[in-house]
mmCIF entry with sequence, helices, sheets and N, C-alpha, C, O atoms, coordinates in Angstrom:
data_MODEL
# 
_entry.id   MODEL 
# 
_entity.id                         1 
_entity.type                       polymer 
_entity.pdbx_number_of_molecules   1 
# 
_entity_poly.entity_id                      1 
_entity_poly.type                           'polypeptide(L)' 
_entity_poly.nstd_linkage                   no 
_entity_poly.nstd_monomer                   no 
_entity_poly.pdbx_seq_one_letter_code       MIKRAVYNGLRSDLRGHLDYVSSQLALLTLTEEHRKAVRGFAGNDSGD 
_entity_poly.pdbx_seq_one_letter_code_can   MIKRAVYNGLRSDLRGHLDYVSSQLALLTLTEEHRKAVRGFAGNDSGD 
_entity_poly.pdbx_strand_id                 A 
# 
loop_
_entity_poly_seq.entity_id 
_entity_poly_seq.num 
_entity_poly_seq.mon_id 
_entity_poly_seq.hetero 
1 1  MET n 
1 2  ILE n 
1 3  LYS n 
1 4  ARG n 
1 5  ALA n 
1 6  VAL n 
1 7  TYR n 
1 8  ASN n 
1 9  GLY n 
1 10 LEU n 
1 11 ARG n 
1 12 SER n 
1 13 ASP n 
1 14 LEU n 
1 15 ARG n 
1 16 GLY n 
1 17 HIS n 
1 18 LEU n 
1 19 ASP n 
1 20 TYR n 
1 21 VAL n 
1 22 SER n 
1 23 SER n 
1 24 GLN n 
1 25 LEU n 
1 26 ALA n 
1 27 LEU n 
1 28 LEU n 
1 29 THR n 
1 30 LEU n 
1 31 THR n 
1 32 GLU n 
1 33 GLU n 
1 34 HIS n 
1 35 ARG n 
1 36 LYS n 
1 37 ALA n 
1 38 VAL n 
1 39 ARG n 
1 40 GLY n 
1 41 PHE n 
1 42 ALA n 
1 43 GLY n 
1 44 ASN n 
1 45 ASP n 
1 46 SER n 
1 47 GLY n 
1 48 ASP n 
# 
_struct_asym.id          A 
_struct_asym.entity_id   1 
# 
loop_
_struct_conf.conf_type_id 
_struct_conf.id 
_struct_conf.pdbx_PDB_helix_id 
_struct_conf.beg_label_comp_id 
_struct_conf.beg_label_asym_id 
_struct_conf.beg_label_seq_id 
_struct_conf.pdbx_beg_PDB_ins_code 
_struct_conf.end_label_comp_id 
_struct_conf.end_label_asym_id 
_struct_conf.end_label_seq_id 
_struct_conf.pdbx_end_PDB_ins_code 
_struct_conf.beg_auth_comp_id 
_struct_conf.beg_auth_asym_id 
_struct_conf.beg_auth_seq_id 
_struct_conf.end_auth_comp_id 
_struct_conf.end_auth_asym_id 
_struct_conf.end_auth_seq_id 
_struct_conf.pdbx_PDB_helix_class 
_struct_conf.details 
_struct_conf.pdbx_PDB_helix_length 
HELX_P HELX_P1 AA1 ILE A 2  ? ARG A 11 ? ILE A 2  ARG A 11 1 ? 10 
HELX_P HELX_P2 AA2 LEU A 14 ? LEU A 28 ? LEU A 14 LEU A 28 1 ? 15 
HELX_P HELX_P3 AA3 GLU A 32 ? ALA A 42 ? GLU A 32 ALA A 42 1 ? 11 
# 
_struct_conf_type.id          HELX_P 
_struct_conf_type.criteria    ? 
_struct_conf_type.reference   ? 
# 
loop_
_atom_site.group_PDB 
_atom_site.id 
_atom_site.type_symbol 
_atom_site.label_atom_id 
_atom_site.label_alt_id 
_atom_site.label_comp_id 
_atom_site.label_asym_id 
_atom_site.label_entity_id 
_atom_site.label_seq_id 
_atom_site.pdbx_PDB_ins_code 
_atom_site.Cartn_x 
_atom_site.Cartn_y 
_atom_site.Cartn_z 
_atom_site.occupancy 
_atom_site.B_iso_or_equiv 
_atom_site.pdbx_formal_charge 
_atom_site.auth_seq_id 
_atom_site.auth_comp_id 
_atom_site.auth_asym_id 
_atom_site.auth_atom_id 
_atom_site.pdbx_PDB_model_num 
ATOM 1   N N  . MET A 1 1  ? 99.995 92.530  101.221 1.00 0.00 ? 1  MET A N  1 
ATOM 2   C CA . MET A 1 1  ? 99.026 93.457  100.696 1.00 0.00 ? 1  MET A CA 1 
ATOM 3   C C  . MET A 1 1  ? 98.031 93.877  101.785 1.00 0.00 ? 1  MET A C  1 
ATOM 4   O O  . MET A 1 1  ? 97.607 95.032  101.825 1.00 0.00 ? 1  MET A O  1 
ATOM 5   N N  . ILE A 1 2  ? 97.663 92.951  102.658 1.00 0.00 ? 2  ILE A N  1 
ATOM 6   C CA . ILE A 1 2  ? 96.720 93.278  103.722 1.00 0.00 ? 2  ILE A CA 1 
ATOM 7   C C  . ILE A 1 2  ? 97.329 94.286  104.692 1.00 0.00 ? 2  ILE A C  1 
ATOM 8   O O  . ILE A 1 2  ? 96.670 95.245  105.094 1.00 0.00 ? 2  ILE A O  1 
ATOM 9   N N  . LYS A 1 3  ? 98.591 94.064  105.067 1.00 0.00 ? 3  LYS A N  1 
ATOM 10  C CA . LYS A 1 3  ? 99.252 95.008  105.972 1.00 0.00 ? 3  LYS A CA 1 
ATOM 11  C C  . LYS A 1 3  ? 99.281 96.404  105.373 1.00 0.00 ? 3  LYS A C  1 
ATOM 12  O O  . LYS A 1 3  ? 99.007 97.391  106.056 1.00 0.00 ? 3  LYS A O  1 
ATOM 13  N N  . ARG A 1 4  ? 99.611 96.475  104.105 1.00 0.00 ? 4  ARG A N  1 
ATOM 14  C CA . ARG A 1 4  ? 99.683 97.769  103.435 1.00 0.00 ? 4  ARG A CA 1 
ATOM 15  C C  . ARG A 1 4  ? 98.316 98.453  103.437 1.00 0.00 ? 4  ARG A C  1 
ATOM 16  O O  . ARG A 1 4  ? 98.230 99.666  103.626 1.00 0.00 ? 4  ARG A O  1 
ATOM 17  N N  . ALA A 1 5  ? 97.255 97.685  103.228 1.00 0.00 ? 5  ALA A N  1 
ATOM 18  C CA . ALA A 1 5  ? 95.906 98.251  103.235 1.00 0.00 ? 5  ALA A CA 1 
ATOM 19  C C  . ALA A 1 5  ? 95.540 98.777  104.622 1.00 0.00 ? 5  ALA A C  1 
ATOM 20  O O  . ALA A 1 5  ? 94.919 99.832  104.751 1.00 0.00 ? 5  ALA A O  1 
ATOM 21  N N  . VAL A 1 6  ? 95.931 98.032  105.656 1.00 0.00 ? 6  VAL A N  1 
ATOM 22  C CA . VAL A 1 6  ? 95.644 98.481  107.022 1.00 0.00 ? 6  VAL A CA 1 
ATOM 23  C C  . VAL A 1 6  ? 96.394 99.772  107.321 1.00 0.00 ? 6  VAL A C  1 
ATOM 24  O O  . VAL A 1 6  ? 95.815 100.722 107.848 1.00 0.00 ? 6  VAL A O  1 
ATOM 25  N N  . TYR A 1 7  ? 97.680 99.808  106.987 1.00 0.00 ? 7  TYR A N  1 
ATOM 26  C CA . TYR A 1 7  ? 98.459 101.025 107.227 1.00 0.00 ? 7  TYR A CA 1 
ATOM 27  C C  . TYR A 1 7  ? 97.914 102.198 106.421 1.00 0.00 ? 7  TYR A C  1 
ATOM 28  O O  . TYR A 1 7  ? 97.879 103.327 106.911 1.00 0.00 ? 7  TYR A O  1 
ATOM 29  N N  . ASN A 1 8  ? 97.493 101.938 105.201 1.00 0.00 ? 8  ASN A N  1 
ATOM 30  C CA . ASN A 1 8  ? 96.900 102.989 104.382 1.00 0.00 ? 8  ASN A CA 1 
ATOM 31  C C  . ASN A 1 8  ? 95.630 103.525 105.045 1.00 0.00 ? 8  ASN A C  1 
ATOM 32  O O  . ASN A 1 8  ? 95.377 104.730 105.032 1.00 0.00 ? 8  ASN A O  1 
ATOM 33  N N  . GLY A 1 9  ? 94.843 102.632 105.618 1.00 0.00 ? 9  GLY A N  1 
ATOM 34  C CA . GLY A 1 9  ? 93.614 103.041 106.287 1.00 0.00 ? 9  GLY A CA 1 
ATOM 35  C C  . GLY A 1 9  ? 93.865 103.930 107.489 1.00 0.00 ? 9  GLY A C  1 
ATOM 36  O O  . GLY A 1 9  ? 93.040 104.780 107.822 1.00 0.00 ? 9  GLY A O  1 
ATOM 37  N N  . LEU A 1 10 ? 94.995 103.736 108.136 1.00 0.00 ? 10 LEU A N  1 
ATOM 38  C CA . LEU A 1 10 ? 95.326 104.566 109.292 1.00 0.00 ? 10 LEU A CA 1 
ATOM 39  C C  . LEU A 1 10 ? 95.730 105.977 108.886 1.00 0.00 ? 10 LEU A C  1 
ATOM 40  O O  . LEU A 1 10 ? 95.603 106.917 109.671 1.00 0.00 ? 10 LEU A O  1 
ATOM 41  N N  . ARG A 1 11 ? 96.217 106.121 107.653 1.00 0.00 ? 11 ARG A N  1 
ATOM 42  C CA . ARG A 1 11 ? 96.713 107.420 107.195 1.00 0.00 ? 11 ARG A CA 1 
ATOM 43  C C  . ARG A 1 11 ? 95.752 108.147 106.258 1.00 0.00 ? 11 ARG A C  1 
ATOM 44  O O  . ARG A 1 11 ? 96.003 109.298 105.899 1.00 0.00 ? 11 ARG A O  1 
ATOM 45  N N  . SER A 1 12 ? 94.670 107.509 105.858 1.00 0.00 ? 12 SER A N  1 
ATOM 46  C CA . SER A 1 12 ? 93.803 108.081 104.829 1.00 0.00 ? 12 SER A CA 1 
ATOM 47  C C  . SER A 1 12 ? 92.415 108.380 105.368 1.00 0.00 ? 12 SER A C  1 
ATOM 48  O O  . SER A 1 12 ? 92.004 107.876 106.413 1.00 0.00 ? 12 SER A O  1 
ATOM 49  N N  . ASP A 1 13 ? 91.709 109.215 104.619 1.00 0.00 ? 13 ASP A N  1 
ATOM 50  C CA . ASP A 1 13 ? 90.298 109.387 104.913 1.00 0.00 ? 13 ASP A CA 1 
ATOM 51  C C  . ASP A 1 13 ? 89.543 108.195 104.317 1.00 0.00 ? 13 ASP A C  1 
ATOM 52  O O  . ASP A 1 13 ? 90.120 107.405 103.570 1.00 0.00 ? 13 ASP A O  1 
ATOM 53  N N  . LEU A 1 14 ? 88.281 108.068 104.640 1.00 0.00 ? 14 LEU A N  1 
ATOM 54  C CA . LEU A 1 14 ? 87.505 106.903 104.215 1.00 0.00 ? 14 LEU A CA 1 
ATOM 55  C C  . LEU A 1 14 ? 87.461 106.767 102.695 1.00 0.00 ? 14 LEU A C  1 
ATOM 56  O O  . LEU A 1 14 ? 87.685 105.680 102.162 1.00 0.00 ? 14 LEU A O  1 
ATOM 57  N N  . ARG A 1 15 ? 87.177 107.846 102.009 1.00 0.00 ? 15 ARG A N  1 
ATOM 58  C CA . ARG A 1 15 ? 87.072 107.786 100.548 1.00 0.00 ? 15 ARG A CA 1 
ATOM 59  C C  . ARG A 1 15 ? 88.398 107.353 99.915  1.00 0.00 ? 15 ARG A C  1 
ATOM 60  O O  . ARG A 1 15 ? 88.412 106.514 99.013  1.00 0.00 ? 15 ARG A O  1 
ATOM 61  N N  . GLY A 1 16 ? 89.492 107.916 100.379 1.00 0.00 ? 16 GLY A N  1 
ATOM 62  C CA . GLY A 1 16 ? 90.800 107.555 99.850  1.00 0.00 ? 16 GLY A CA 1 
ATOM 63  C C  . GLY A 1 16 ? 91.136 106.098 100.119 1.00 0.00 ? 16 GLY A C  1 
ATOM 64  O O  . GLY A 1 16 ? 91.694 105.408 99.265  1.00 0.00 ? 16 GLY A O  1 
ATOM 65  N N  . HIS A 1 17 ? 90.791 105.640 101.311 1.00 0.00 ? 17 HIS A N  1 
ATOM 66  C CA . HIS A 1 17 ? 91.076 104.248 101.655 1.00 0.00 ? 17 HIS A CA 1 
ATOM 67  C C  . HIS A 1 17 ? 90.231 103.290 100.815 1.00 0.00 ? 17 HIS A C  1 
ATOM 68  O O  . HIS A 1 17 ? 90.736 102.274 100.338 1.00 0.00 ? 17 HIS A O  1 
ATOM 69  N N  . LEU A 1 18 ? 88.966 103.605 100.636 1.00 0.00 ? 18 LEU A N  1 
ATOM 70  C CA . LEU A 1 18 ? 88.112 102.739 99.816  1.00 0.00 ? 18 LEU A CA 1 
ATOM 71  C C  . LEU A 1 18 ? 88.587 102.702 98.371  1.00 0.00 ? 18 LEU A C  1 
ATOM 72  O O  . LEU A 1 18 ? 88.520 101.656 97.725  1.00 0.00 ? 18 LEU A O  1 
ATOM 73  N N  . ASP A 1 19 ? 89.059 103.817 97.862  1.00 0.00 ? 19 ASP A N  1 
ATOM 74  C CA . ASP A 1 19 ? 89.628 103.841 96.512  1.00 0.00 ? 19 ASP A CA 1 
ATOM 75  C C  . ASP A 1 19 ? 90.855 102.937 96.434  1.00 0.00 ? 19 ASP A C  1 
ATOM 76  O O  . ASP A 1 19 ? 91.024 102.187 95.473  1.00 0.00 ? 19 ASP A O  1 
ATOM 77  N N  . TYR A 1 20 ? 91.697 103.015 97.443  1.00 0.00 ? 20 TYR A N  1 
ATOM 78  C CA . TYR A 1 20 ? 92.908 102.194 97.476  1.00 0.00 ? 20 TYR A CA 1 
ATOM 79  C C  . TYR A 1 20 ? 92.556 100.705 97.511  1.00 0.00 ? 20 TYR A C  1 
ATOM 80  O O  . TYR A 1 20 ? 93.082 99.918  96.724  1.00 0.00 ? 20 TYR A O  1 
ATOM 81  N N  . VAL A 1 21 ? 91.672 100.331 98.420  1.00 0.00 ? 21 VAL A N  1 
ATOM 82  C CA . VAL A 1 21 ? 91.296 98.922  98.558  1.00 0.00 ? 21 VAL A CA 1 
ATOM 83  C C  . VAL A 1 21 ? 90.630 98.425  97.281  1.00 0.00 ? 21 VAL A C  1 
ATOM 84  O O  . VAL A 1 21 ? 90.887 97.304  96.843  1.00 0.00 ? 21 VAL A O  1 
ATOM 85  N N  . SER A 1 22 ? 89.793 99.237  96.694  1.00 0.00 ? 22 SER A N  1 
ATOM 86  C CA . SER A 1 22 ? 89.128 98.866  95.445  1.00 0.00 ? 22 SER A CA 1 
ATOM 87  C C  . SER A 1 22 ? 90.139 98.594  94.339  1.00 0.00 ? 22 SER A C  1 
ATOM 88  O O  . SER A 1 22 ? 90.005 97.617  93.602  1.00 0.00 ? 22 SER A O  1 
ATOM 89  N N  . SER A 1 23 ? 91.139 99.443  94.221  1.00 0.00 ? 23 SER A N  1 
ATOM 90  C CA . SER A 1 23 ? 92.145 99.247  93.170  1.00 0.00 ? 23 SER A CA 1 
ATOM 91  C C  . SER A 1 23 ? 92.977 97.994  93.433  1.00 0.00 ? 23 SER A C  1 
ATOM 92  O O  . SER A 1 23 ? 93.358 97.298  92.493  1.00 0.00 ? 23 SER A O  1 
ATOM 93  N N  . GLN A 1 24 ? 93.260 97.702  94.701  1.00 0.00 ? 24 GLN A N  1 
ATOM 94  C CA . GLN A 1 24 ? 94.029 96.503  95.030  1.00 0.00 ? 24 GLN A CA 1 
ATOM 95  C C  . GLN A 1 24 ? 93.232 95.237  94.736  1.00 0.00 ? 24 GLN A C  1 
ATOM 96  O O  . GLN A 1 24 ? 93.782 94.253  94.242  1.00 0.00 ? 24 GLN A O  1 
ATOM 97  N N  . LEU A 1 25 ? 91.941 95.264  95.040  1.00 0.00 ? 25 LEU A N  1 
ATOM 98  C CA . LEU A 1 25 ? 91.101 94.104  94.740  1.00 0.00 ? 25 LEU A CA 1 
ATOM 99  C C  . LEU A 1 25 ? 91.002 93.872  93.241  1.00 0.00 ? 25 LEU A C  1 
ATOM 100 O O  . LEU A 1 25 ? 90.983 92.728  92.785  1.00 0.00 ? 25 LEU A O  1 
ATOM 101 N N  . ALA A 1 26 ? 90.938 94.949  92.477  1.00 0.00 ? 26 ALA A N  1 
ATOM 102 C CA . ALA A 1 26 ? 90.899 94.811  91.017  1.00 0.00 ? 26 ALA A CA 1 
ATOM 103 C C  . ALA A 1 26 ? 92.174 94.142  90.516  1.00 0.00 ? 26 ALA A C  1 
ATOM 104 O O  . ALA A 1 26 ? 92.119 93.301  89.619  1.00 0.00 ? 26 ALA A O  1 
ATOM 105 N N  . LEU A 1 27 ? 93.314 94.504  91.083  1.00 0.00 ? 27 LEU A N  1 
ATOM 106 C CA . LEU A 1 27 ? 94.576 93.877  90.682  1.00 0.00 ? 27 LEU A CA 1 
ATOM 107 C C  . LEU A 1 27 ? 94.612 92.396  91.044  1.00 0.00 ? 27 LEU A C  1 
ATOM 108 O O  . LEU A 1 27 ? 95.134 91.579  90.286  1.00 0.00 ? 27 LEU A O  1 
ATOM 109 N N  . LEU A 1 28 ? 94.065 92.058  92.189  1.00 0.00 ? 28 LEU A N  1 
ATOM 110 C CA . LEU A 1 28 ? 94.075 90.658  92.620  1.00 0.00 ? 28 LEU A CA 1 
ATOM 111 C C  . LEU A 1 28 ? 93.272 89.768  91.683  1.00 0.00 ? 28 LEU A C  1 
ATOM 112 O O  . LEU A 1 28 ? 93.611 88.599  91.498  1.00 0.00 ? 28 LEU A O  1 
ATOM 113 N N  . THR A 1 29 ? 92.220 90.302  91.094  1.00 0.00 ? 29 THR A N  1 
ATOM 114 C CA . THR A 1 29 ? 91.395 89.486  90.196  1.00 0.00 ? 29 THR A CA 1 
ATOM 115 C C  . THR A 1 29 ? 92.123 89.144  88.907  1.00 0.00 ? 29 THR A C  1 
ATOM 116 O O  . THR A 1 29 ? 91.660 88.290  88.151  1.00 0.00 ? 29 THR A O  1 
ATOM 117 N N  . LEU A 1 30 ? 93.239 89.783  88.644  1.00 0.00 ? 30 LEU A N  1 
ATOM 118 C CA . LEU A 1 30 ? 93.999 89.516  87.425  1.00 0.00 ? 30 LEU A CA 1 
ATOM 119 C C  . LEU A 1 30 ? 94.991 88.369  87.578  1.00 0.00 ? 30 LEU A C  1 
ATOM 120 O O  . LEU A 1 30 ? 95.611 87.957  86.598  1.00 0.00 ? 30 LEU A O  1 
ATOM 121 N N  . THR A 1 31 ? 95.148 87.854  88.784  1.00 0.00 ? 31 THR A N  1 
ATOM 122 C CA . THR A 1 31 ? 96.159 86.820  89.014  1.00 0.00 ? 31 THR A CA 1 
ATOM 123 C C  . THR A 1 31 ? 95.644 85.432  88.641  1.00 0.00 ? 31 THR A C  1 
ATOM 124 O O  . THR A 1 31 ? 94.443 85.164  88.683  1.00 0.00 ? 31 THR A O  1 
ATOM 125 N N  . GLU A 1 32 ? 96.567 84.570  88.280  1.00 0.00 ? 32 GLU A N  1 
ATOM 126 C CA . GLU A 1 32 ? 96.214 83.180  87.962  1.00 0.00 ? 32 GLU A CA 1 
ATOM 127 C C  . GLU A 1 32 ? 95.662 82.478  89.199  1.00 0.00 ? 32 GLU A C  1 
ATOM 128 O O  . GLU A 1 32 ? 94.756 81.652  89.093  1.00 0.00 ? 32 GLU A O  1 
ATOM 129 N N  . GLU A 1 33 ? 96.198 82.801  90.354  1.00 0.00 ? 33 GLU A N  1 
ATOM 130 C CA . GLU A 1 33 ? 95.720 82.185  91.597  1.00 0.00 ? 33 GLU A CA 1 
ATOM 131 C C  . GLU A 1 33 ? 94.235 82.480  91.817  1.00 0.00 ? 33 GLU A C  1 
ATOM 132 O O  . GLU A 1 33 ? 93.477 81.605  92.237  1.00 0.00 ? 33 GLU A O  1 
ATOM 133 N N  . HIS A 1 34 ? 93.828 83.715  91.531  1.00 0.00 ? 34 HIS A N  1 
ATOM 134 C CA . HIS A 1 34 ? 92.419 84.087  91.675  1.00 0.00 ? 34 HIS A CA 1 
ATOM 135 C C  . HIS A 1 34 ? 91.551 83.312  90.691  1.00 0.00 ? 34 HIS A C  1 
ATOM 136 O O  . HIS A 1 34 ? 90.507 82.776  91.062  1.00 0.00 ? 34 HIS A O  1 
ATOM 137 N N  . ARG A 1 35 ? 91.985 83.255  89.442  1.00 0.00 ? 35 ARG A N  1 
ATOM 138 C CA . ARG A 1 35 ? 91.209 82.531  88.430  1.00 0.00 ? 35 ARG A CA 1 
ATOM 139 C C  . ARG A 1 35 ? 91.053 81.059  88.813  1.00 0.00 ? 35 ARG A C  1 
ATOM 140 O O  . ARG A 1 35 ? 89.985 80.474  88.637  1.00 0.00 ? 35 ARG A O  1 
ATOM 141 N N  . LYS A 1 36 ? 92.114 80.476  89.331  1.00 0.00 ? 36 LYS A N  1 
ATOM 142 C CA . LYS A 1 36 ? 92.082 79.079  89.750  1.00 0.00 ? 36 LYS A CA 1 
ATOM 143 C C  . LYS A 1 36 ? 91.103 78.889  90.916  1.00 0.00 ? 36 LYS A C  1 
ATOM 144 O O  . LYS A 1 36 ? 90.347 77.918  90.944  1.00 0.00 ? 36 LYS A O  1 
ATOM 145 N N  . ALA A 1 37 ? 91.121 79.809  91.863  1.00 0.00 ? 37 ALA A N  1 
ATOM 146 C CA . ALA A 1 37 ? 90.215 79.728  93.009  1.00 0.00 ? 37 ALA A CA 1 
ATOM 147 C C  . ALA A 1 37 ? 88.763 79.870  92.572  1.00 0.00 ? 37 ALA A C  1 
ATOM 148 O O  . ALA A 1 37 ? 87.891 79.173  93.092  1.00 0.00 ? 37 ALA A O  1 
ATOM 149 N N  . VAL A 1 38 ? 88.495 80.755  91.631  1.00 0.00 ? 38 VAL A N  1 
ATOM 150 C CA . VAL A 1 38 ? 87.128 80.940  91.137  1.00 0.00 ? 38 VAL A CA 1 
ATOM 151 C C  . VAL A 1 38 ? 86.648 79.675  90.435  1.00 0.00 ? 38 VAL A C  1 
ATOM 152 O O  . VAL A 1 38 ? 85.514 79.239  90.633  1.00 0.00 ? 38 VAL A O  1 
ATOM 153 N N  . ARG A 1 39 ? 87.517 79.088  89.614  1.00 0.00 ? 39 ARG A N  1 
ATOM 154 C CA . ARG A 1 39 ? 87.145 77.832  88.941  1.00 0.00 ? 39 ARG A CA 1 
ATOM 155 C C  . ARG A 1 39 ? 86.845 76.746  89.971  1.00 0.00 ? 39 ARG A C  1 
ATOM 156 O O  . ARG A 1 39 ? 85.874 76.002  89.831  1.00 0.00 ? 39 ARG A O  1 
ATOM 157 N N  . GLY A 1 40 ? 87.674 76.658  90.998  1.00 0.00 ? 40 GLY A N  1 
ATOM 158 C CA . GLY A 1 40 ? 87.455 75.664  92.047  1.00 0.00 ? 40 GLY A CA 1 
ATOM 159 C C  . GLY A 1 40 ? 86.161 75.905  92.802  1.00 0.00 ? 40 GLY A C  1 
ATOM 160 O O  . GLY A 1 40 ? 85.434 74.960  93.107  1.00 0.00 ? 40 GLY A O  1 
ATOM 161 N N  . PHE A 1 41 ? 85.871 77.147  93.101  1.00 0.00 ? 41 PHE A N  1 
ATOM 162 C CA . PHE A 1 41 ? 84.652 77.494  93.819  1.00 0.00 ? 41 PHE A CA 1 
ATOM 163 C C  . PHE A 1 41 ? 83.424 77.185  92.979  1.00 0.00 ? 41 PHE A C  1 
ATOM 164 O O  . PHE A 1 41 ? 82.411 76.713  93.495  1.00 0.00 ? 41 PHE A O  1 
ATOM 165 N N  . ALA A 1 42 ? 83.518 77.452  91.687  1.00 0.00 ? 42 ALA A N  1 
ATOM 166 C CA . ALA A 1 42 ? 82.391 77.216  90.785  1.00 0.00 ? 42 ALA A CA 1 
ATOM 167 C C  . ALA A 1 42 ? 82.209 75.731  90.479  1.00 0.00 ? 42 ALA A C  1 
ATOM 168 O O  . ALA A 1 42 ? 81.212 75.338  89.873  1.00 0.00 ? 42 ALA A O  1 
ATOM 169 N N  . GLY A 1 43 ? 83.167 74.907  90.897  1.00 0.00 ? 43 GLY A N  1 
ATOM 170 C CA . GLY A 1 43 ? 83.060 73.479  90.674  1.00 0.00 ? 43 GLY A CA 1 
ATOM 171 C C  . GLY A 1 43 ? 83.593 73.035  89.328  1.00 0.00 ? 43 GLY A C  1 
ATOM 172 O O  . GLY A 1 43 ? 83.396 71.885  88.938  1.00 0.00 ? 43 GLY A O  1 
ATOM 173 N N  . ASN A 1 44 ? 84.266 73.927  88.607  1.00 0.00 ? 44 ASN A N  1 
ATOM 174 C CA . ASN A 1 44 ? 84.810 73.597  87.298  1.00 0.00 ? 44 ASN A CA 1 
ATOM 175 C C  . ASN A 1 44 ? 86.198 72.994  87.382  1.00 0.00 ? 44 ASN A C  1 
ATOM 176 O O  . ASN A 1 44 ? 86.730 72.510  86.383  1.00 0.00 ? 44 ASN A O  1 
ATOM 177 N N  . ASP A 1 45 ? 86.785 73.019  88.568  1.00 0.00 ? 45 ASP A N  1 
ATOM 178 C CA . ASP A 1 45 ? 88.160 72.560  88.742  1.00 0.00 ? 45 ASP A CA 1 
ATOM 179 C C  . ASP A 1 45 ? 88.345 72.248  90.218  1.00 0.00 ? 45 ASP A C  1 
ATOM 180 O O  . ASP A 1 45 ? 87.568 72.711  91.053  1.00 0.00 ? 45 ASP A O  1 
ATOM 181 N N  . SER A 1 46 ? 89.346 71.481  90.539  1.00 0.00 ? 46 SER A N  1 
ATOM 182 C CA . SER A 1 46 ? 89.591 71.149  91.946  1.00 0.00 ? 46 SER A CA 1 
ATOM 183 C C  . SER A 1 46 ? 90.155 72.321  92.731  1.00 0.00 ? 46 SER A C  1 
ATOM 184 O O  . SER A 1 46 ? 90.078 72.326  93.960  1.00 0.00 ? 46 SER A O  1 
ATOM 185 N N  . GLY A 1 47 ? 90.729 73.331  92.041  1.00 0.00 ? 47 GLY A N  1 
ATOM 186 C CA . GLY A 1 47 ? 91.312 74.474  92.719  1.00 0.00 ? 47 GLY A CA 1 
ATOM 187 C C  . GLY A 1 47 ? 92.712 74.238  93.225  1.00 0.00 ? 47 GLY A C  1 
ATOM 188 O O  . GLY A 1 47 ? 93.315 75.147  93.795  1.00 0.00 ? 47 GLY A O  1 
ATOM 189 N N  . ASP A 1 48 ? 93.253 73.043  93.036  1.00 0.00 ? 48 ASP A N  1 
ATOM 190 C CA . ASP A 1 48 ? 94.613 72.724  93.498  1.00 0.00 ? 48 ASP A CA 1 
ATOM 191 C C  . ASP A 1 48 ? 95.660 73.159  92.525  1.00 0.00 ? 48 ASP A C  1 
ATOM 192 O O  . ASP A 1 48 ? 96.850 72.962  92.770  1.00 0.00 ? 48 ASP A O  1 
# 
């Protein structure tokens, strides 16, 4: 996903790239891995 964002940034204007990155970050927050990491960071879980 990071590589794709970098390549997108090379081909897009700033506004388009920020829109793309914003949408990708929104998708990442929907994953179980993200929820687990947030719980671990908040101290509610070990994060493992």
